[in-house]
N, C-alpha and C positions, 0 to 999 in steps of 0.2 A: 532470429525467429520472427515470423510475420503471421499475424492472424487476420484473415480476411473478414470473418464474421464471428461474433460472440453469441453463441446459442445459450439458451437457458431453459429448455424444456427437458423434463426427465426422460421422455421417450419421443420419438418422431410423431408428429401430428398431435401432440398434446400441447396445451397452452403453456407459455413461458412463465417462469417464476422470476419476478423482478429481482429479488435478493440474490438469486443464483447468477443472473446476468451481471449484476453489479460486482459481486464477489469475483467472478471470472475476469471482468474488466480490470479491477485493481491488481489481481494476480499477474495479468499481462504487463501492467506498468512496472511492478516490482520484479518481474522475471527478466526485464530488459527487452521485451518484445519490440520490434520495429514499429508495429501498428496494431490496433485493435478497433473494431467497429461493432456496432450492435446490429444483429440481424433483425429483419422485419417480423412482425407477428405472423403466425401464431407461435413460432418456435423462438422468437426473440422479442425484445421490447421496443425495437425501432427507435424513433426519435421522441419517445415519451418524456414526460416531465422528470421521472427519475434519471433517465439517460442524460438529459440536458444538465441536470444538477451534477451528475458524475463528471461530465465533460468540463463544466465550469470549475469543479473542484480539482480535476487533474491539471487544468491550466494554471490555477492558483498555486497548486503544489509544485509544479515544474518551474514556476516563476520564482519560487523561494528556495528550491532545492535543485541543484544542478545534476539532474539524472543523466545527462549526456557525458559528464566526466566521471560518473560513478559506475560501479559494476555490481551485479548481483553477488552477494557474499553470504550464502547460507551457512558457511563454516564458522561465522562469527556469532551465531545465535544458538543459545542453549535454552530451549523452551519445552515444557511438557505438552504444549499445544502447538498448533500450526503457526509458523512465523516466517516472514519474508524480510530480507534485509538488502538494502542498497547502500553502498558505502564508497566514500572517498577516504580510505583509511588515514587516521590521524587528523582528519578535518571535519567530516560530516557523515552522519549515518541516518538512514530513514528505515523505519520498521513498519510492516503491515501485519497486524494481528487480527486475522479474520474473526476469531472467536473471543477476542479479548484475552484476559488472563495476565500472566506475568512472563517476563523474559529476562535472561541475562545476556548482555551484549559484550563480547570480548573486544576491547579497543587497545590501540597502541599509544595510550597517552595517560598522563597522570596530572592531577590538579583538580580543577572543577569543570563541570559541564552543565550547560543550560539545556534542559529537556523540554521540548515543545510538543504539544499534542495538536494534531490537525483534525478538525471536524469536517469531513467531506460534505455533510449536509448543509453546512453554513459557509464552506470554502474559507475557513479562517483558522489561524493558529492561536493557541493560548499558552502562556508560560505556566507550566505545571510545577516545576521544581528546579533547583540548582543542586547538583550532587557532587560530592567528592569522588574523584575517579582514581582508581589504582589498578588499571589494567582491565577492569570490567565495570559495567553499569547495570544495576538491577532496576527494572522498570515494571510497573503494574498498570495496565490500561485502566483508565477511569471508568 
């Protein structure tokens, strides 16, 4: 799937909503899209400061998580809210929770797992917790 432009206006000819543009951008990353770019104003946010922050964050994320060897795996996620999953099963998993909340991730491993949280506004990871894993991991967004 390829996205030429990411729009963020509720209706044609209305001003773009930055949060909507950024949400759509991250959904493109987690859906395995070949590309995504931001459309120019007024229906997009162009190369604005939030756009530049998102692009830097995406580069930091893809430098730390191999999205090119992973695949979208919505079947691994059980969440009462919207959740997106990229996985290299048995090795690494990445989740995008647009509205926060909690999620259960079905994994094919047992033992312990280090759970990192990525802050896209700061382009950095923080260690949140180490969990015992027995086929699933329960997470709650900070």
